[in-house]
C-alpha positions as CSV (number, residue, x, y, z in Angstrom):
1,M,27.5,-9.3,0.2
2,R,25.0,-11.3,-1.9
3,I,22.7,-14.2,-1.0
4,Y,20.5,-16.1,-3.3
5,K,17.6,-18.6,-3.4
6,K,16.7,-20.8,-6.3
7,F,13.3,-22.2,-7.3
8,N,12.0,-24.2,-10.2
9,F,8.8,-24.2,-12.2
10,E,7.4,-26.1,-15.1
11,A,5.3,-24.2,-17.7
12,A,4.0,-24.2,-21.3
13,H,4.1,-21.4,-23.7
14,F,4.5,-20.4,-27.3
15,L,6.1,-17.3,-28.9
16,P,3.4,-15.3,-30.8
17,T,6.1,-13.6,-32.9
18,A,7.8,-16.8,-34.0
19,A,7.7,-17.5,-37.8
20,K,4.9,-19.8,-38.9
21,G,6.1,-23.4,-38.8
22,H,9.0,-22.6,-36.3
23,P,8.9,-24.9,-33.3
24,N,8.5,-21.9,-31.0
25,S,5.3,-21.0,-32.7
26,R,3.7,-24.1,-31.3
27,I,2.7,-24.8,-27.7
28,H,5.6,-26.5,-25.9
29,G,6.9,-26.7,-22.3
30,H,10.1,-26.1,-20.4
31,S,11.6,-26.7,-16.9
32,F,12.7,-23.4,-15.7
33,E,15.2,-22.6,-12.9
34,V,15.1,-19.1,-11.2
35,E,17.7,-17.6,-9.0
36,V,16.8,-14.5,-6.9
37,A,19.8,-12.6,-5.5
38,I,19.7,-10.1,-2.6
39,D,22.5,-7.7,-1.8
40,G,22.9,-6.3,1.8
41,T,25.0,-6.1,4.9
42,P,24.6,-8.8,7.5
43,A,22.8,-7.5,10.6
44,A,25.1,-7.3,13.6
45,D,22.8,-9.2,15.9
46,S,21.9,-12.1,13.5
47,G,24.7,-12.2,11.0
48,L,22.1,-12.4,8.3
49,I,21.2,-10.3,5.3
50,M,17.8,-12.0,5.3
51,H,16.7,-15.3,6.6
52,F,16.3,-17.8,3.7
53,A,12.9,-18.9,5.0
54,E,11.7,-15.3,4.6
55,L,13.1,-15.1,1.1
56,E,11.5,-18.3,0.2
57,D,8.1,-17.1,1.5
58,R,8.5,-13.9,-0.6
59,I,9.1,-15.8,-3.8
60,E,6.6,-18.6,-3.3
61,D,3.6,-16.5,-4.6
62,V,5.6,-15.8,-7.8
63,R,6.4,-19.5,-8.2
64,Q,2.8,-20.4,-7.8
65,Q,1.7,-18.0,-10.5
66,L,4.1,-19.6,-13.0
67,D,4.3,-23.3,-12.1
68,H,2.2,-25.6,-14.3
69,H,0.6,-22.7,-16.0
70,F,0.3,-21.6,-19.7
71,L,2.5,-18.6,-19.6
72,N,0.7,-16.8,-22.5
73,E,-2.3,-16.6,-20.2
74,V,-0.5,-15.1,-17.2
75,S,-1.2,-11.3,-17.1
76,G,1.9,-9.5,-18.3
77,L,3.4,-12.6,-20.0
78,E,1.5,-12.7,-23.2
79,H,4.9,-12.8,-25.0
80,P,6.7,-15.2,-22.7
81,T,10.3,-14.9,-23.8
82,L,13.1,-15.5,-21.3
83,E,13.6,-11.8,-21.2
84,N,10.0,-11.0,-20.5
85,I,9.7,-13.8,-17.8
86,T,12.8,-12.5,-16.1
87,L,11.5,-8.9,-16.1
88,W,8.1,-10.0,-15.0
89,I,9.6,-11.8,-11.9
90,W,11.6,-8.7,-11.1
91,Q,8.5,-6.5,-11.3
92,K,6.6,-8.8,-9.0
93,L,9.4,-9.0,-6.4
94,A,11.1,-5.6,-6.4
95,P,8.4,-3.5,-4.7
96,D,8.6,-5.6,-1.4
97,L,12.0,-7.1,-1.5
98,K,14.7,-4.8,-0.1
99,G,18.1,-5.4,-1.7
100,L,16.9,-7.2,-4.8
101,A,20.0,-7.3,-7.0
102,Q,19.4,-9.8,-9.7
103,I,17.0,-12.3,-11.2
104,E,18.3,-15.1,-13.4
105,V,16.0,-17.4,-15.3
106,K,17.4,-20.5,-17.0
107,R,16.2,-23.3,-19.2
108,P,18.9,-25.9,-18.3
109,T,18.0,-28.4,-20.9
110,C,18.3,-25.7,-23.6
111,R,21.6,-24.4,-22.0
112,E,20.3,-20.9,-22.1
113,G,19.1,-18.2,-19.7
114,C,18.6,-14.5,-19.0
115,I,19.9,-12.3,-16.2
116,Y,18.4,-9.0,-15.1
117,S,20.0,-6.7,-12.6
118,G,17.4,-4.0,-12.4
119,P,16.7,-0.7,-14.2
120,E,19.7,1.5,-15.0
121,S,20.0,4.5,-12.9
């Protein structure tokens, strides 16, 4: 079974590898939506995989590190592509979040996103 929690953040960035003159080479901002999915079996006593308040507490630190920040200055996000942002979030959450199954980062106004389901075995 899978549960998920979504959060949003606003941030600015630029892509250092974008061609000179390309819009992505200039500082610009986005509204991001992130979905964190957890796989597990509901506990017999509670019927829960994880309480959503606990999941929200675990992701709040990550959200705070991203929200209203210049992503190029966040350690590990010097090249803040959707792919790198998604992987960065995974790496921040995976060590302490049992059952982490998937991270999805979307830019809804751009109609694009990235999904990461962990390292291949």
